C-alpha positions as CSV (number, residue, x, y, z in Angstrom):
1,X,-4.8,11.7,4.7
2,X,-7.3,8.8,4.9
3,X,-4.7,6.0,5.3
4,X,-4.3,6.4,9.1
5,X,-8.1,6.3,9.4
6,X,-8.7,3.3,7.1
7,X,-5.6,1.2,8.0
8,X,-6.6,0.3,11.6
9,X,-10.0,-0.8,10.4
10,X,-8.7,-2.9,7.5
11,X,-5.6,-4.4,9.1
12,X,-7.3,-7.0,11.3
13,X,-9.0,-8.5,8.2
14,X,-5.8,-8.3,6.1
15,X,-3.7,-9.8,8.9
16,X,-5.9,-12.8,9.2
17,X,-5.7,-13.4,5.4
18,X,-2.0,-12.7,5.5
19,X,-1.4,-15.4,8.1
20,X,-3.3,-17.9,6.0
21,X,-1.3,-17.0,2.9
22,X,2.0,-17.3,4.8
23,X,0.9,-20.7,6.2
24,X,0.1,-21.8,2.6
25,X,3.7,-20.9,1.6
26,X,3.2,-17.6,-0.2
27,X,5.9,-15.0,0.4
28,X,5.3,-11.3,0.7
29,X,7.4,-10.6,-2.4
30,X,5.2,-13.0,-4.4
31,X,2.1,-11.2,-3.3
32,X,3.7,-7.9,-4.2
33,X,4.5,-9.2,-7.7
34,X,1.0,-10.5,-8.1
35,X,-0.4,-7.1,-7.2
36,X,1.9,-5.4,-9.7
37,X,0.9,-7.8,-12.5
38,X,-2.8,-7.3,-11.8
39,X,-2.3,-3.5,-11.7
40,X,-0.5,-3.5,-15.0
41,X,-3.2,-5.7,-16.5
42,X,-5.8,-3.2,-15.3
43,X,-3.8,-0.4,-17.0
44,X,-3.8,-2.5,-20.2
45,X,-7.6,-2.8,-20.0
46,X,-8.0,0.9,-19.5
47,X,-5.9,1.6,-22.6
48,X,-8.3,-0.7,-24.5
49,X,-11.4,1.0,-23.0
50,X,-12.5,-2.0,-21.0
51,X,-13.3,-0.1,-17.8
52,X,-15.5,-2.5,-15.8
53,X,-13.0,-5.3,-15.9
54,X,-10.2,-2.8,-15.3
55,X,-11.9,-1.7,-12.1
56,X,-12.1,-5.4,-10.9
57,X,-8.4,-5.9,-11.5
58,X,-7.5,-2.6,-10.0
59,X,-9.4,-3.6,-6.8
60,X,-7.6,-7.0,-6.7
61,X,-4.3,-5.3,-7.3
62,X,-4.8,-3.0,-4.3
63,X,-6.0,-5.9,-2.2
64,X,-2.7,-7.7,-3.0
65,X,-0.9,-4.5,-2.1
66,X,-2.5,-4.6,1.4
67,X,-1.9,-8.3,1.8
68,X,1.8,-8.3,1.0
69,X,2.4,-6.2,4.2
70,X,0.1,-8.6,6.1
71,X,2.2,-11.6,5.0
72,X,5.4,-9.8,5.9
73,X,4.0,-9.1,9.4
74,X,3.2,-12.8,9.7
75,X,6.6,-14.1,8.7
76,X,8.8,-11.1,9.6
77,X,9.5,-8.1,7.3
78,X,12.6,-7.8,5.1
79,X,14.3,-4.6,3.9
80,X,14.0,-5.8,0.3
81,X,10.3,-6.4,0.8
82,X,9.7,-2.8,1.6
83,X,11.8,-1.7,-1.3
84,X,10.0,-4.0,-3.7
85,X,6.6,-2.8,-2.4
86,X,7.4,0.9,-3.1
87,X,8.8,0.1,-6.5
88,X,5.7,-1.8,-7.4
89,X,3.4,0.9,-6.1
90,X,5.2,3.6,-8.2
91,X,5.0,1.4,-11.3
92,X,1.3,1.0,-10.8
93,X,0.7,4.7,-10.1
94,X,2.5,5.5,-13.4
95,X,0.7,2.9,-15.5
96,X,-2.9,4.0,-14.9
97,X,-2.4,7.6,-16.1
98,X,-0.3,6.4,-19.0
99,X,-3.1,4.0,-20.0
100,X,-5.5,6.9,-20.2
101,X,-3.1,8.8,-22.4
102,X,-2.8,5.8,-24.7
103,X,-6.6,5.5,-24.8
104,X,-6.9,9.1,-26.2
105,X,-3.7,10.9,-26.7
106,X,-5.3,14.0,-28.1
107,X,-7.7,14.6,-25.3
108,X,-5.7,13.2,-22.4
109,X,-2.1,13.8,-23.3
110,X,-1.4,17.2,-21.7
111,X,-3.4,16.4,-18.5
112,X,-1.7,13.0,-18.3
113,X,1.8,14.5,-18.6
114,X,0.9,17.0,-15.9
115,X,-0.4,14.2,-13.6
116,X,2.7,12.1,-14.2
117,X,5.0,15.1,-13.5
118,X,3.1,15.7,-10.2
119,X,3.5,12.1,-9.2
120,X,7.3,12.4,-9.9
121,X,7.5,15.5,-7.7
122,X,5.4,14.1,-4.9
123,X,7.4,10.8,-5.0
124,X,10.7,12.7,-4.8
125,X,9.4,14.6,-1.7
126,X,8.1,11.3,-0.2
127,X,11.3,9.3,-0.7
128,X,13.6,12.3,0.2
129,X,11.8,12.7,3.5
130,X,12.3,9.0,4.2
131,X,16.0,9.3,3.6
132,X,16.3,12.3,5.9
133,X,14.2,10.6,8.6
134,X,16.5,7.6,8.5
135,X,19.6,9.7,8.8
136,X,18.1,11.4,11.9
137,X,16.5,8.3,13.4
138,X,13.1,10.0,13.3
139,X,10.5,7.8,15.1
140,X,8.1,6.2,12.7
141,X,4.4,6.5,13.1
142,X,3.2,3.2,14.8
143,X,0.1,3.3,12.6
144,X,2.3,3.0,9.5
145,X,4.3,-0.2,9.7
146,X,6.6,0.1,6.7
147,X,10.2,-0.8,5.8
148,X,10.9,2.9,5.6
149,X,9.7,6.1,7.2
150,X,6.2,6.9,5.7
151,X,5.5,10.6,5.8
152,X,1.8,11.7,5.8
153,X,0.4,14.0,3.2
154,X,-2.8,15.5,1.8
155,X,-2.9,12.7,-0.8
156,X,-1.8,9.2,-0.1
157,X,-2.7,5.7,-1.2
158,X,-6.4,5.7,-0.3
159,X,-7.0,9.0,-2.2
160,X,-5.0,7.8,-5.2
161,X,-7.0,4.6,-5.4
162,X,-10.3,6.5,-5.1
163,X,-9.1,8.8,-7.9
164,X,-8.3,5.9,-10.2
165,X,-11.7,4.4,-9.5
166,X,-13.3,7.8,-10.4
167,X,-11.3,7.9,-13.7
168,X,-12.6,4.4,-14.6
169,X,-16.1,5.4,-13.8
170,X,-15.9,8.7,-15.7
171,X,-13.2,8.3,-18.3
172,X,-14.4,11.3,-20.4
173,X,-13.6,13.5,-17.4
174,X,-10.0,12.5,-17.3
175,X,-8.5,15.9,-18.4
176,X,-10.1,17.9,-15.6
177,X,-9.9,15.2,-12.9
178,X,-6.3,14.6,-13.7
179,X,-5.5,18.3,-13.6
180,X,-7.1,18.8,-10.2
181,X,-5.4,15.8,-8.7
182,X,-2.1,16.9,-10.1
183,X,-2.4,20.3,-8.4
184,X,-3.3,18.6,-5.2
185,X,-0.2,16.3,-5.6
186,X,2.0,19.3,-6.0
187,X,0.4,20.9,-2.9
188,X,1.1,17.7,-1.0
189,X,4.7,17.8,-2.1
190,X,5.2,21.4,-1.1
191,X,3.6,20.8,2.3
192,X,5.9,17.9,2.9
193,X,8.9,19.9,1.8
194,X,7.9,22.8,4.2
195,X,7.5,20.3,7.0
196,X,10.9,18.8,6.2
197,X,12.5,22.2,6.3
198,X,11.0,23.0,9.7
199,X,12.0,19.6,11.0
200,X,15.5,19.1,9.6
201,X,17.0,22.5,8.7
202,X,18.7,22.8,12.2
203,X,19.3,19.1,12.9
204,X,22.7,17.4,12.6
205,X,22.6,13.8,11.3
206,X,23.5,11.2,13.8
207,X,27.0,9.7,13.6
208,X,26.5,6.0,12.7
209,X,30.2,5.1,12.6
């Protein structure tokens, strides 16, 4: 929901940094990998209860997640780059809740399982919509320059990052914060599925032969 608002404001700064990284010889895939490593390191710190440093690495990880697209725009995007980016994002999104479960399984286990299940459902609705959009040549939102069709929703990347920051700032509140966010994720998935039904139920896929 916030991504289309924040992206136009952040992209000029990211694009300048991305051009510099590309000129220095960094590839978009290398930046994606760096972001994933930083994100997984943040998760490891969360599992150890080191929340301040986890927040720093989490922020750096998401900065890298923005910069990989900027580098790709500077040198030209690749289909694998978009694929690697979404895989890295999903791995990061799974690692942070799992870290809170590892931190305190008794207190966080059930809410963490619910949150991960909601991510799974929301991810399926997101990727399934992208597949349908590709089959029907649905025009992409020009504000979302991705290697695949990026469908909007109530909760997207910006909201998820804010949620993870809130978890690190208030770790004792994980059970109820995770439960509320999980319910919102399911609502996002259901809304996307309803939109897909309205959009695609009477369409015939294009013949690409």
